[in-house]
N, CA, C and O atoms as CSV, one atom per row, in Angstrom:
chain,resi,resn,atom,element,x,y,z
A,1,MET,N,N,34.821,76.732,13.023
A,1,MET,CA,C,35.212,75.445,13.307
A,1,MET,C,C,34.330,74.243,13.124
A,1,MET,O,O,33.360,74.257,13.882
A,2,THR,N,N,34.399,73.275,12.373
A,2,THR,CA,C,33.716,72.172,12.100
A,2,THR,C,C,33.501,71.322,12.817
A,2,THR,O,O,34.469,70.631,13.135
A,3,GLU,N,N,31.835,70.904,13.529
A,3,GLU,CA,C,31.751,70.046,14.441
A,3,GLU,C,C,32.476,68.919,14.375
A,3,GLU,O,O,32.713,68.542,13.227
A,4,LEU,N,N,33.048,68.040,15.551
A,4,LEU,CA,C,33.850,67.243,15.848
A,4,LEU,C,C,32.920,65.661,15.565
A,4,LEU,O,O,31.700,65.632,15.730
A,5,SER,N,N,33.608,64.592,15.186
A,5,SER,CA,C,32.671,63.604,14.705
A,5,SER,C,C,33.547,62.511,14.601
A,5,SER,O,O,34.756,62.501,14.832
A,6,ILE,N,N,32.893,61.680,14.267
A,6,ILE,CA,C,33.722,59.535,14.006
A,6,ILE,C,C,32.495,59.387,13.016
A,6,ILE,O,O,31.317,59.722,12.890
A,7,SER,N,N,33.567,58.630,12.351
A,7,SER,CA,C,32.415,57.465,11.436
A,7,SER,C,C,33.597,56.199,10.941
A,7,SER,O,O,34.607,56.217,10.238
A,8,LEU,N,N,33.132,55.525,11.434
A,8,LEU,CA,C,33.599,53.948,11.397
A,8,LEU,C,C,32.427,53.207,10.747
A,8,LEU,O,O,31.216,53.303,10.949
A,9,ASN,N,N,33.455,52.094,9.532
A,9,ASN,CA,C,32.629,51.388,8.965
A,9,ASN,C,C,32.928,50.055,9.576
A,9,ASN,O,O,34.125,49.774,9.634
A,10,LYS,N,N,32.150,49.254,10.002
A,10,LYS,CA,C,32.624,47.313,10.097
A,10,LYS,C,C,31.627,46.730,9.907
A,10,LYS,O,O,30.495,47.028,10.289
A,11,THR,N,N,32.054,45.627,9.145
A,11,THR,CA,C,31.252,44.048,8.743
A,11,THR,C,C,31.373,43.450,9.962
A,11,THR,O,O,32.344,43.129,10.646
A,12,ILE,N,N,30.079,43.357,10.109
A,12,ILE,CA,C,29.859,42.253,11.511
A,12,ILE,C,C,29.181,40.717,10.715
A,12,ILE,O,O,28.403,40.811,9.767
A,13,ASN,N,N,29.597,39.444,11.244
A,13,ASN,CA,C,29.334,38.419,10.705
A,13,ASN,C,C,28.596,38.015,11.252
A,13,ASN,O,O,28.881,37.235,12.160
A,14,ALA,N,N,26.921,38.439,10.891
A,14,ALA,CA,C,25.709,37.739,11.635
A,14,ALA,C,C,24.586,38.276,10.738
A,14,ALA,O,O,24.847,39.177,9.941
A,15,PRO,N,N,23.480,37.822,10.820
A,15,PRO,CA,C,22.655,38.644,9.665
A,15,PRO,C,C,21.921,40.146,10.601
A,15,PRO,O,O,21.899,40.380,11.810
A,16,ILE,N,N,21.466,40.823,9.595
A,16,ILE,CA,C,20.959,42.358,9.981
A,16,ILE,C,C,20.093,42.121,10.677
A,16,ILE,O,O,20.278,42.941,11.577
A,17,GLU,N,N,19.226,41.565,10.938
A,17,GLU,CA,C,18.296,41.431,12.224
A,17,GLU,C,C,19.141,41.220,13.269
A,17,GLU,O,O,18.486,41.850,14.099
A,18,LYS,N,N,19.793,40.946,13.692
A,18,LYS,CA,C,20.455,40.310,14.996
A,18,LYS,C,C,21.479,41.264,15.562
A,18,LYS,O,O,21.719,41.618,16.716
A,19,VAL,N,N,22.153,41.654,14.076
A,19,VAL,CA,C,22.813,42.960,14.494
A,19,VAL,C,C,22.179,44.329,15.184
A,19,VAL,O,O,22.610,44.869,16.203
A,20,PHE,N,N,21.061,44.756,14.388
A,20,PHE,CA,C,20.012,45.448,14.715
A,20,PHE,C,C,19.957,45.704,16.085
A,20,PHE,O,O,20.356,46.692,16.701
A,21,ASP,N,N,19.216,44.322,16.626
A,21,ASP,CA,C,18.765,44.216,17.719
A,21,ASP,C,C,19.185,43.755,18.939
A,21,ASP,O,O,18.519,43.576,19.958
A,22,ALA,N,N,20.713,43.528,18.676
A,22,ALA,CA,C,21.245,43.784,19.662
A,22,ALA,C,C,22.286,45.182,20.497
A,22,ALA,O,O,23.175,45.127,21.347
A,23,TRP,N,N,21.608,46.402,19.720
A,23,TRP,CA,C,21.721,47.502,20.241
A,23,TRP,C,C,20.548,48.168,20.870
A,23,TRP,O,O,20.349,49.355,21.127
A,24,LEU,N,N,19.629,46.826,21.102
A,24,LEU,CA,C,18.334,47.602,21.551
A,24,LEU,C,C,18.162,46.556,23.067
A,24,LEU,O,O,17.413,46.975,23.950
A,25,ASP,N,N,18.707,45.564,23.213
A,25,ASP,CA,C,18.707,44.536,24.735
A,25,ASP,C,C,20.063,44.565,25.200
A,25,ASP,O,O,21.226,44.550,24.797
A,26,ALA,N,N,19.252,44.620,26.405
A,26,ALA,CA,C,20.101,45.225,27.592
A,26,ALA,C,C,21.059,44.176,27.514
A,26,ALA,O,O,22.186,44.386,27.066
A,27,LYS,N,N,20.618,42.854,27.997
A,27,LYS,CA,C,21.667,41.395,28.026
A,27,LYS,C,C,22.589,41.631,27.253
A,27,LYS,O,O,23.747,41.615,27.671
A,28,THR,N,N,22.225,41.976,25.609
A,28,THR,CA,C,23.553,41.893,24.586
A,28,THR,C,C,24.314,42.998,24.581
A,28,THR,O,O,25.502,42.961,24.260
A,29,LEU,N,N,23.550,44.335,25.020
A,29,LEU,CA,C,24.233,45.298,25.298
A,29,LEU,C,C,25.808,45.471,26.071
A,29,LEU,O,O,26.803,46.103,25.713
A,30,SER,N,N,25.511,44.503,27.440
A,30,SER,CA,C,26.205,44.292,28.487
A,30,SER,C,C,27.409,43.342,27.846
A,30,SER,O,O,28.546,43.544,28.271
A,31,LYS,N,N,27.254,42.567,27.087
A,31,LYS,CA,C,28.244,41.638,26.065
A,31,LYS,C,C,29.342,42.482,25.749
A,31,LYS,O,O,30.434,42.310,26.292
A,32,PHE,N,N,29.075,43.677,24.638
A,32,PHE,CA,C,29.872,44.184,23.976
A,32,PHE,C,C,30.321,45.674,24.100
A,32,PHE,O,O,31.373,46.071,23.599
A,33,MET,N,N,29.511,46.433,24.759
A,33,MET,CA,C,29.533,47.792,25.468
A,33,MET,C,C,31.141,47.686,26.575
A,33,MET,O,O,31.061,47.996,27.764
A,34,THR,N,N,32.165,47.331,26.102
A,34,THR,CA,C,33.194,47.584,26.432
A,34,THR,C,C,34.230,47.944,25.858
A,34,THR,O,O,34.961,47.104,25.333
A,35,PRO,N,N,34.538,49.354,25.833
A,35,PRO,CA,C,35.451,50.157,25.232
A,35,PRO,C,C,36.866,49.684,25.433
A,35,PRO,O,O,37.412,50.223,24.471
A,36,MET,N,N,37.872,48.978,26.111
A,36,MET,CA,C,38.832,49.007,26.610
A,36,MET,C,C,38.848,47.664,26.919
A,36,MET,O,O,37.829,47.238,27.463
A,37,PRO,N,N,40.007,46.667,26.649
A,37,PRO,CA,C,39.933,45.653,26.813
A,37,PRO,C,C,40.542,45.045,28.274
A,37,PRO,O,O,41.569,45.444,28.824
A,38,GLY,N,N,39.549,43.870,28.805
A,38,GLY,CA,C,39.557,43.483,30.274
A,38,GLY,C,C,38.830,44.434,31.259
A,38,GLY,O,O,38.964,44.522,32.480
A,39,MET,N,N,37.865,45.260,30.244
A,39,MET,CA,C,37.075,46.070,31.184
A,39,MET,C,C,35.493,44.551,31.691
A,39,MET,O,O,35.105,43.660,30.936
A,40,PRO,N,N,35.052,44.802,32.975
A,40,PRO,CA,C,34.059,44.012,33.395
A,40,PRO,C,C,33.087,44.549,32.318
A,40,PRO,O,O,33.145,45.517,31.560
A,41,GLU,N,N,32.057,43.448,32.546
A,41,GLU,CA,C,30.661,43.837,31.221
A,41,GLU,C,C,29.848,44.818,32.314
A,41,GLU,O,O,29.846,44.453,33.490
A,42,PRO,N,N,29.252,45.886,31.994
A,42,PRO,CA,C,28.752,47.007,32.354
A,42,PRO,C,C,27.461,46.790,32.698
A,42,PRO,O,O,26.932,46.105,31.823
A,43,LYS,N,N,26.689,47.069,33.600
A,43,LYS,CA,C,25.248,47.092,34.149
A,43,LYS,C,C,24.452,47.869,32.974
A,43,LYS,O,O,24.675,49.049,32.705
A,44,THR,N,N,23.868,47.379,32.566
A,44,THR,CA,C,23.027,47.902,31.388
A,44,THR,C,C,21.238,47.862,31.832
A,44,THR,O,O,20.731,47.384,32.847
A,45,GLU,N,N,20.681,48.433,30.858
A,45,GLU,CA,C,19.385,48.787,30.899
A,45,GLU,C,C,19.216,49.569,29.516
A,45,GLU,O,O,19.897,50.456,29.001
A,46,ALA,N,N,17.766,48.747,29.008
A,46,ALA,CA,C,17.291,48.999,27.860
A,46,ALA,C,C,15.651,48.867,27.331
A,46,ALA,O,O,14.982,47.837,27.244
A,47,ASP,N,N,15.254,50.269,27.014
A,47,ASP,CA,C,13.915,50.285,26.487
A,47,ASP,C,C,13.885,50.595,25.294
A,47,ASP,O,O,13.873,51.769,24.924
A,48,GLY,N,N,13.865,49.399,24.353
A,48,GLY,CA,C,14.606,49.431,23.188
A,48,GLY,C,C,12.961,50.091,21.987
A,48,GLY,O,O,12.398,49.396,21.140
A,49,ARG,N,N,12.726,51.063,22.233
A,49,ARG,CA,C,11.673,51.728,21.294
A,49,ARG,C,C,12.001,53.197,21.257
A,49,ARG,O,O,12.678,53.703,22.152
A,50,GLU,N,N,11.425,54.060,19.999
A,50,GLU,CA,C,11.449,54.669,20.120
A,50,GLU,C,C,11.172,56.198,21.224
A,50,GLU,O,O,9.998,56.359,21.557
A,51,GLY,N,N,11.894,56.934,21.595
A,51,GLY,CA,C,11.501,57.550,22.881
A,51,GLY,C,C,11.795,56.855,23.830
A,51,GLY,O,O,11.494,57.401,24.892
A,52,GLY,N,N,12.456,55.457,23.986
A,52,GLY,CA,C,12.918,54.937,25.392
A,52,GLY,C,C,14.448,55.105,25.451
A,52,GLY,O,O,15.226,55.580,24.623
A,53,ARG,N,N,14.670,54.530,26.775
A,53,ARG,CA,C,16.384,55.007,27.188
A,53,ARG,C,C,16.989,53.732,27.591
A,53,ARG,O,O,16.481,52.655,27.903
A,54,PHE,N,N,18.388,54.190,27.491
A,54,PHE,CA,C,19.195,53.325,27.572
A,54,PHE,C,C,19.805,53.847,29.239
A,54,PHE,O,O,19.625,54.989,29.661
A,55,MET,N,N,20.562,52.718,30.050
A,55,MET,CA,C,21.657,53.540,30.795
A,55,MET,C,C,22.737,51.962,30.729
A,55,MET,O,O,22.547,50.747,30.788
A,56,ILE,N,N,23.692,52.734,30.603
A,56,ILE,CA,C,25.272,51.581,30.468
A,56,ILE,C,C,25.999,51.790,31.597
A,56,ILE,O,O,26.091,52.993,31.354
A,57,LEU,N,N,26.506,51.695,32.464
A,57,LEU,CA,C,26.887,51.780,33.748
A,57,LEU,C,C,28.394,51.198,33.600
A,57,LEU,O,O,28.592,50.172,34.251
A,58,MET,N,N,29.410,51.660,32.897
A,58,MET,CA,C,30.900,51.034,32.951
A,58,MET,C,C,31.810,51.222,34.145
A,58,MET,O,O,31.756,52.166,34.933
A,59,MET,N,N,32.625,50.239,34.176
A,59,MET,CA,C,33.187,50.456,35.590
A,59,MET,C,C,34.703,50.578,34.881
A,59,MET,O,O,35.179,49.646,34.232
A,60,VAL,N,N,35.361,51.786,35.080
A,60,VAL,CA,C,36.781,51.794,34.590
A,60,VAL,C,C,37.534,52.152,35.872
A,60,VAL,O,O,37.457,53.211,36.495
A,61,ASP,N,N,38.388,50.916,36.196
A,61,ASP,CA,C,39.232,50.958,37.320
A,61,ASP,C,C,38.468,50.767,38.326
A,61,ASP,O,O,38.043,49.633,38.548
A,62,ASP,N,N,38.136,51.836,39.139
A,62,ASP,CA,C,37.337,51.563,40.549
A,62,ASP,C,C,36.313,52.396,40.363
A,62,ASP,O,O,35.466,52.587,41.235
A,63,GLN,N,N,36.300,53.015,39.107
A,63,GLN,CA,C,34.579,54.077,39.207
A,63,GLN,C,C,34.140,53.695,38.198
A,63,GLN,O,O,34.653,53.367,37.128
A,64,GLU,N,N,32.607,53.768,38.762
A,64,GLU,CA,C,31.424,53.994,37.722
A,64,GLU,C,C,31.111,55.140,37.009
A,64,GLU,O,O,30.802,56.250,37.441
A,65,VAL,N,N,31.266,54.604,35.444
A,65,VAL,CA,C,30.861,55.901,34.407
A,65,VAL,C,C,29.520,55.093,33.938
A,65,VAL,O,O,29.390,53.959,33.475
A,66,PRO,N,N,28.646,56.038,34.214
A,66,PRO,CA,C,27.412,56.278,33.249
A,66,PRO,C,C,27.356,57.036,32.230
A,66,PRO,O,O,27.738,58.181,31.988
A,67,HIS,N,N,26.580,55.863,31.405
A,67,HIS,CA,C,26.477,56.694,30.192
A,67,HIS,C,C,25.075,56.080,29.601
A,67,HIS,O,O,24.782,54.905,29.376
A,68,LYS,N,N,24.401,57.135,29.447
A,68,LYS,CA,C,22.811,57.124,29.228
A,68,LYS,C,C,22.471,57.692,27.682
A,68,LYS,O,O,23.248,58.352,26.992
A,69,GLY,N,N,21.059,57.252,27.297
A,69,GLY,CA,C,20.725,58.045,25.793
A,69,GLY,C,C,19.409,57.896,25.822
A,69,GLY,O,O,18.822,57.376,26.770
A,70,GLU,N,N,18.869,58.322,24.830
A,70,GLU,CA,C,17.560,58.115,24.441
A,70,GLU,C,C,17.553,57.534,22.807
A,70,GLU,O,O,18.405,57.872,21.984
A,71,TYR,N,N,16.720,56.847,22.595
A,71,TYR,CA,C,16.622,56.329,21.028
A,71,TYR,C,C,15.441,57.113,20.666
A,71,TYR,O,O,14.311,57.153,21.153
A,72,LEU,N,N,16.214,57.975,19.288
A,72,LEU,CA,C,15.220,58.725,18.535
A,72,LEU,C,C,14.700,58.427,17.312
A,72,LEU,O,O,13.679,58.922,16.835
A,73,GLU,N,N,15.534,57.472,16.722
A,73,GLU,CA,C,15.003,56.943,15.484
A,73,GLU,C,C,15.224,55.259,15.560
A,73,GLU,O,O,16.310,54.837,15.957
A,74,ILE,N,N,14.141,54.309,15.161
A,74,ILE,CA,C,14.292,53.110,15.091
A,74,ILE,C,C,13.619,52.857,14.009
A,74,ILE,O,O,12.414,53.079,13.893
A,75,LYS,N,N,14.496,52.273,12.958
A,75,LYS,CA,C,13.860,52.022,11.621
A,75,LYS,C,C,14.528,50.563,11.191
A,75,LYS,O,O,15.420,50.375,10.364
A,76,ARG,N,N,13.786,49.538,12.048
A,76,ARG,CA,C,14.341,48.368,12.175
A,76,ARG,C,C,14.354,47.534,10.904
A,76,ARG,O,O,13.205,47.332,10.511
A,77,PRO,N,N,15.344,46.954,10.093
A,77,PRO,CA,C,16.930,46.589,10.418
A,77,PRO,C,C,17.917,47.774,10.277
A,77,PRO,O,O,19.018,47.826,10.824
A,78,ASN,N,N,17.314,48.832,9.376
A,78,ASN,CA,C,17.881,49.426,9.012
A,78,ASN,C,C,19.119,50.938,9.419
A,78,ASN,O,O,20.239,51.275,9.037
A,79,LYS,N,N,18.135,51.441,10.337
A,79,LYS,CA,C,19.011,52.668,10.955
A,79,LYS,C,C,18.518,52.514,12.355
A,79,LYS,O,O,17.479,52.043,12.818
A,80,LEU,N,N,19.725,53.127,12.961
A,80,LEU,CA,C,19.368,53.824,14.640
A,80,LEU,C,C,20.019,54.831,14.831
A,80,LEU,O,O,21.166,55.053,14.444
A,81,VAL,N,N,19.198,55.635,15.557
A,81,VAL,CA,C,19.909,56.758,15.933
A,81,VAL,C,C,19.506,57.191,17.788
A,81,VAL,O,O,18.439,57.122,18.398
A,82,PHE,N,N,20.454,57.491,18.092
A,82,PHE,CA,C,20.471,57.603,19.810
A,82,PHE,C,C,21.287,58.956,19.961
A,82,PHE,O,O,22.013,59.642,19.241
A,83,THR,N,N,20.656,59.004,21.650
A,83,THR,CA,C,21.834,60.269,22.368
A,83,THR,C,C,22.833,59.636,22.701
A,83,THR,O,O,23.061,58.443,22.504
A,84,TRP,N,N,23.378,60.294,23.143
A,84,TRP,CA,C,25.087,60.032,23.949
A,84,TRP,C,C,25.498,60.955,24.788
A,84,TRP,O,O,26.089,62.021,24.616
A,85,GLU,N,N,24.907,60.127,26.196
A,85,GLU,CA,C,25.052,61.347,27.395
A,85,GLU,C,C,25.913,60.785,28.515
A,85,GLU,O,O,25.479,59.841,29.176
A,86,SER,N,N,27.233,61.362,28.793
A,86,SER,CA,C,27.979,60.441,29.353
A,86,SER,C,C,29.155,61.888,30.066
A,86,SER,O,O,28.845,63.012,29.672
A,87,PRO,N,N,30.119,61.816,30.824
A,87,PRO,CA,C,30.520,62.877,31.734
A,87,PRO,C,C,31.501,63.336,30.706
A,87,PRO,O,O,32.161,64.355,30.912
A,88,PHE,N,N,31.701,62.278,29.040
A,88,PHE,CA,C,32.884,62.747,28.458
A,88,PHE,C,C,32.084,63.042,27.173
A,88,PHE,O,O,32.639,62.941,26.079
A,89,SER,N,N,30.551,63.471,27.305
A,89,SER,CA,C,30.215,63.927,25.546
A,89,SER,C,C,29.443,65.280,25.828
A,89,SER,O,O,29.103,65.574,26.974
A,90,THR,N,N,29.251,65.871,25.034
A,90,THR,CA,C,28.673,67.247,25.172
A,90,THR,C,C,27.033,67.249,24.852
A,90,THR,O,O,26.438,66.347,24.262
A,91,ALA,N,N,26.466,68.429,25.361
A,91,ALA,CA,C,24.918,68.487,24.771
A,91,ALA,C,C,24.417,68.301,23.421
A,91,ALA,O,O,24.798,69.132,22.596
A,92,GLY,N,N,23.571,67.297,22.994
A,92,GLY,CA,C,23.716,67.114,21.620
A,92,GLY,C,C,24.217,66.189,20.968
A,92,GLY,O,O,24.031,66.014,19.763
A,93,SER,N,N,25.114,65.289,21.915
A,93,SER,CA,C,26.095,64.363,20.811
A,93,SER,C,C,24.801,63.243,20.487
A,93,SER,O,O,23.818,63.002,21.188
A,94,THR,N,N,25.123,62.768,19.395
A,94,THR,CA,C,24.416,61.604,18.931
A,94,THR,C,C,24.907,60.668,18.103
A,94,THR,O,O,25.910,61.053,17.503
A,95,VAL,N,N,24.442,59.224,17.779
A,95,VAL,CA,C,25.123,58.223,17.757
A,95,VAL,C,C,23.978,58.060,16.832
A,95,VAL,O,O,22.815,58.066,17.234
A,96,THR,N,N,24.475,57.844,14.999
A,96,THR,CA,C,23.575,57.026,14.002
A,96,THR,C,C,24.294,55.998,13.265
A,96,THR,O,O,25.462,56.106,12.891
A,97,ILE,N,N,23.553,55.018,13.081
A,97,ILE,CA,C,24.371,53.654,12.761
A,97,ILE,C,C,22.997,53.118,11.580
A,97,ILE,O,O,21.826,52.844,11.840
A,98,ASN,N,N,23.615,53.122,10.463
A,98,ASN,CA,C,22.964,52.670,9.108
A,98,ASN,C,C,23.386,50.894,9.199
A,98,ASN,O,O,24.556,50.603,9.444
A,99,PHE,N,N,22.438,49.881,9.004
A,99,PHE,CA,C,22.788,48.614,8.665
A,99,PHE,C,C,22.558,48.392,7.383
A,99,PHE,O,O,21.672,49.038,6.823
A,100,THR,N,N,23.448,47.268,6.555
A,100,THR,CA,C,23.569,47.205,5.484
A,100,THR,C,C,23.400,45.636,5.470
A,100,THR,O,O,24.082,45.198,6.397
A,101,ALA,N,N,22.914,44.846,4.949
A,101,ALA,CA,C,22.944,43.342,4.965
A,101,ALA,C,C,23.805,43.179,3.317
A,101,ALA,O,O,23.275,43.508,2.255
A,102,VAL,N,N,25.167,42.621,3.445
A,102,VAL,CA,C,25.917,42.416,2.851
A,102,VAL,C,C,25.514,41.350,1.959
A,102,VAL,O,O,25.365,41.396,0.738
A,103,ASP,N,N,25.283,39.883,3.171
A,103,ASP,CA,C,24.577,38.542,2.348
A,103,ASP,C,C,23.782,38.152,3.379
A,103,ASP,O,O,23.599,39.038,4.213
A,104,ALA,N,N,23.262,37.133,3.586
A,104,ALA,CA,C,22.340,36.784,4.625
A,104,ALA,C,C,23.063,36.500,5.733
A,104,ALA,O,O,22.411,36.151,6.717
A,105,ASN,N,N,24.589,36.576,5.860
A,105,ASN,CA,C,24.855,36.403,7.287
A,105,ASN,C,C,26.487,37.060,7.440
A,105,ASN,O,O,27.633,36.666,7.658
A,106,ARG,N,N,25.775,38.259,7.183
A,106,ARG,CA,C,27.020,39.457,7.160
A,106,ARG,C,C,26.415,40.953,6.829
A,106,ARG,O,O,25.778,41.288,5.831
A,107,THR,N,N,26.774,41.693,7.880
A,107,THR,CA,C,25.850,43.074,8.147
A,107,THR,C,C,27.195,44.094,8.088
A,107,THR,O,O,28.162,43.864,8.814
A,108,ALA,N,N,27.174,45.106,7.270
A,108,ALA,CA,C,27.981,46.458,7.306
A,108,ALA,C,C,27.196,47.423,7.951
A,108,ALA,O,O,26.025,47.722,7.719
A,109,LEU,N,N,28.226,48.030,9.067
A,109,LEU,CA,C,27.665,49.383,9.950
A,109,LEU,C,C,28.337,50.290,9.838
A,109,LEU,O,O,29.480,50.506,10.243
A,110,ASP,N,N,27.338,51.134,9.022
A,110,ASP,CA,C,28.201,52.951,9.199
A,110,ASP,C,C,27.653,53.473,10.081
A,110,ASP,O,O,26.433,53.601,10.194
A,111,PHE,N,N,28.577,53.885,10.904
A,111,PHE,CA,C,28.641,54.323,12.051
A,111,PHE,C,C,28.854,55.854,12.679
A,111,PHE,O,O,29.996,56.274,12.495
A,112,THR,N,N,28.215,56.508,13.188
A,112,THR,CA,C,28.693,57.774,13.064
A,112,THR,C,C,28.476,58.517,14.493
A,112,THR,O,O,27.490,58.072,15.079
A,113,HIS,N,N,28.988,59.283,15.013
A,113,HIS,CA,C,29.014,59.839,16.506
A,113,HIS,C,C,29.566,61.419,16.443
A,113,HIS,O,O,30.737,61.750,16.255
A,114,VAL,N,N,28.706,62.089,16.597
A,114,VAL,CA,C,28.559,63.851,16.543
A,114,VAL,C,C,28.921,64.761,17.438
A,114,VAL,O,O,29.047,63.936,18.344
A,115,LYS,N,N,29.178,65.706,17.920
A,115,LYS,CA,C,29.502,66.344,18.948
A,115,LYS,C,C,30.540,66.077,20.062
A,115,LYS,O,O,30.290,65.360,21.031
A,116,PHE,N,N,31.549,66.608,19.890
A,116,PHE,CA,C,32.467,66.371,21.149
A,116,PHE,C,C,32.823,67.525,22.012
A,116,PHE,O,O,32.299,68.501,21.476
A,117,PRO,N,N,33.392,67.860,22.977
A,117,PRO,CA,C,33.899,69.033,23.526
A,117,PRO,C,C,35.280,69.200,22.918
A,117,PRO,O,O,35.666,70.201,22.314
A,118,ASP,N,N,35.977,68.093,23.152
A,118,ASP,CA,C,37.254,68.755,22.149
A,118,ASP,C,C,38.143,67.488,21.368
A,118,ASP,O,O,37.800,66.334,21.623
A,119,GLU,N,N,39.026,67.672,20.633
A,119,GLU,CA,C,39.686,66.582,20.042
A,119,GLU,C,C,40.142,65.489,20.994
A,119,GLU,O,O,40.126,64.371,20.479
A,120,GLU,N,N,40.398,65.523,21.795
A,120,GLU,CA,C,40.631,64.645,22.920
A,120,GLU,C,C,39.884,63.339,22.988
A,120,GLU,O,O,40.174,62.162,22.774
A,121,SER,N,N,38.492,64.192,23.482
A,121,SER,CA,C,37.508,63.466,23.598
A,121,SER,C,C,37.341,62.682,22.434
A,121,SER,O,O,37.275,61.457,22.536
A,122,ARG,N,N,37.261,63.272,21.292
A,122,ARG,CA,C,36.471,62.534,20.128
A,122,ARG,C,C,37.571,61.304,19.722
A,122,ARG,O,O,37.165,60.386,19.009
A,123,ASN,N,N,39.155,61.317,20.261
A,123,ASN,CA,C,39.926,60.595,19.821
A,123,ASN,C,C,39.419,59.482,20.745
A,123,ASN,O,O,38.792,58.512,20.319
A,124,ASN,N,N,39.773,59.708,22.233
A,124,ASN,CA,C,39.076,58.464,23.040
A,124,ASN,C,C,37.986,57.779,22.599
A,124,ASN,O,O,37.931,56.564,22.793
A,125,HIS,N,N,36.991,58.434,21.963
A,125,HIS,CA,C,35.633,58.100,21.868
A,125,HIS,C,C,36.029,57.319,20.494
A,125,HIS,O,O,35.456,56.231,20.554
A,126,GLU,N,N,36.616,57.397,19.530
A,126,GLU,CA,C,36.950,56.835,18.290
A,126,GLU,C,C,37.426,55.230,18.707
A,126,GLU,O,O,36.844,54.186,18.411
A,127,GLY,N,N,38.596,55.396,19.439
A,127,GLY,CA,C,39.178,54.034,19.654
A,127,GLY,C,C,38.378,53.230,20.705
A,127,GLY,O,O,38.601,52.019,20.675
A,128,GLY,N,N,37.400,53.705,21.722
A,128,GLY,CA,C,36.527,53.082,22.261
A,128,GLY,C,C,35.530,52.600,21.298
A,128,GLY,O,O,35.356,51.382,21.301
A,129,TRP,N,N,34.681,53.458,20.286
A,129,TRP,CA,C,33.769,52.830,19.470
A,129,TRP,C,C,34.451,51.888,18.769
A,129,TRP,O,O,33.737,50.954,18.405
A,130,ALA,N,N,35.816,51.807,18.399
A,130,ALA,CA,C,36.308,50.881,17.224
A,130,ALA,C,C,36.386,49.703,18.463
A,130,ALA,O,O,35.778,48.694,18.108
A,131,ALA,N,N,36.926,49.593,19.700
A,131,ALA,CA,C,36.402,48.515,20.302
A,131,ALA,C,C,35.239,48.118,20.470
A,131,ALA,O,O,35.010,46.965,20.104
A,132,ILE,N,N,34.350,48.752,20.947
A,132,ILE,CA,C,33.161,48.143,20.739
A,132,ILE,C,C,32.662,47.278,19.591
A,132,ILE,O,O,32.207,46.134,19.556
A,133,LEU,N,N,32.855,48.032,18.835
A,133,LEU,CA,C,32.285,47.153,17.021
A,133,LEU,C,C,33.062,45.866,17.186
A,133,LEU,O,O,32.422,44.814,17.174
A,134,ALA,N,N,34.407,45.838,17.343
A,134,ALA,CA,C,35.130,44.715,17.463
A,134,ALA,C,C,34.449,43.852,18.100
A,134,ALA,O,O,34.218,42.834,17.447
A,135,LYS,N,N,33.908,43.890,19.474
A,135,LYS,CA,C,33.613,43.252,20.492
A,135,LYS,C,C,32.285,42.996,20.030
A,135,LYS,O,O,31.818,41.962,20.508
A,136,LEU,N,N,31.660,43.509,19.382
A,136,LEU,CA,C,29.888,43.671,19.155
A,136,LEU,C,C,30.250,42.067,17.959
A,136,LEU,O,O,29.645,41.029,18.224
A,137,ASN,N,N,31.122,42.093,16.891
A,137,ASN,CA,C,31.452,41.553,15.928
A,137,ASN,C,C,31.706,39.761,16.687
A,137,ASN,O,O,31.269,38.749,16.138
A,138,GLU,N,N,32.401,39.761,17.861
A,138,GLU,CA,C,33.140,38.530,18.358
A,138,GLU,C,C,31.938,38.426,19.279
A,138,GLU,O,O,32.249,37.540,20.076
A,139,VAL,N,N,30.747,38.863,19.578
A,139,VAL,CA,C,29.725,38.742,20.344
A,139,VAL,C,C,28.601,37.915,19.957
A,139,VAL,O,O,28.046,36.904,20.386
A,140,ILE,N,N,28.432,38.955,18.702
A,140,ILE,CA,C,27.091,38.401,17.926
A,140,ILE,C,C,27.063,36.760,17.139
A,140,ILE,O,O,26.344,35.761,17.141
A,141,THR,N,N,28.517,37.306,16.411
A,141,THR,CA,C,29.237,36.144,15.537
A,141,THR,C,C,28.815,34.883,16.737
A,141,THR,O,O,27.892,34.154,16.374
A,142,THR,N,N,29.378,34.606,18.017
A,142,THR,CA,C,28.865,33.764,18.879
A,142,THR,C,C,27.677,33.443,19.032
A,142,THR,O,O,27.320,32.283,18.829
A,143,LEU,N,N,26.870,34.351,19.398
A,143,LEU,CA,C,25.778,34.348,19.067
A,143,LEU,C,C,24.963,33.446,18.069
A,143,LEU,O,O,24.335,32.391,18.156
A,144,ALA,N,N,25.260,34.333,17.099
A,144,ALA,CA,C,24.317,33.250,15.564
A,144,ALA,C,C,25.123,32.246,15.391
A,144,ALA,O,O,24.413,31.401,14.846
A,145,GLN,N,N,26.223,31.791,15.523
A,145,GLN,CA,C,26.342,30.274,15.842
A,145,GLN,C,C,25.853,29.622,17.175
A,145,GLN,O,O,26.371,28.670,17.760
A,146,GLY,N,N,25.025,30.157,17.441
A,146,GLY,CA,C,24.621,29.730,18.802
A,146,GLY,C,C,25.390,29.058,19.857
A,146,GLY,O,O,24.906,28.267,20.667
A,147,ILE,N,N,26.175,29.292,19.817
A,147,ILE,CA,C,27.663,29.108,21.103
A,147,ILE,C,C,27.277,29.526,21.958
A,147,ILE,O,O,26.583,30.497,21.660
A,148,HIS,N,N,27.325,29.303,23.265
A,148,HIS,CA,C,26.872,29.874,24.744
A,148,HIS,C,C,28.147,29.965,24.842
A,148,HIS,O,O,29.021,29.206,24.422
A,149,THR,N,N,28.261,31.550,25.787
A,149,THR,CA,C,29.999,31.499,26.326
A,149,THR,C,C,29.599,31.672,28.084
A,149,THR,O,O,30.461,31.948,28.919
A,150,GLU,N,N,28.278,31.473,28.388
A,150,GLU,CA,C,27.734,31.265,29.316
A,150,GLU,C,C,28.268,30.164,30.648
A,150,GLU,O,O,28.146,29.007,30.247
A,151,PRO,N,N,28.738,30.208,31.891
A,151,PRO,CA,C,29.168,29.366,32.496
A,151,PRO,C,C,28.081,28.045,32.929
A,151,PRO,O,O,27.000,28.253,33.481
A,152,ALA,N,N,28.572,26.718,32.581
A,152,ALA,CA,C,27.190,25.941,33.100
A,152,ALA,C,C,26.856,25.948,34.349
A,152,ALA,O,O,25.833,25.369,34.718
């Protein structure tokens, strides 16, 4: 049996450096790491260096669902690899994101997540990551334009 994986492609309407850095900044992570519509912003921590760890504490209904990992490879602004540890993942689960500048204000993401315990988990993650990438585009586009969504 082949290893279960997800491959997604998304163009983000922002410069490559801003898109890359969003994955390493806890404040920005909290704005887009919402895999389902209507989810509250998760609590996040990020030590954005190789060997550094991150934590994303998502609220699903009334339950806290922790997601953690380690940044394995950081090649700014072109490649990011990190482990993915959650109640719904398996040992050795990793995410690789390749970033390519389309032009000065657009970035193509080539996103791959490998190792899932079963097809259901893979399918759920695929939908979640697609929603996260769409939210990233929304959040980073707003940030790139200098529009603040914080209450006054």
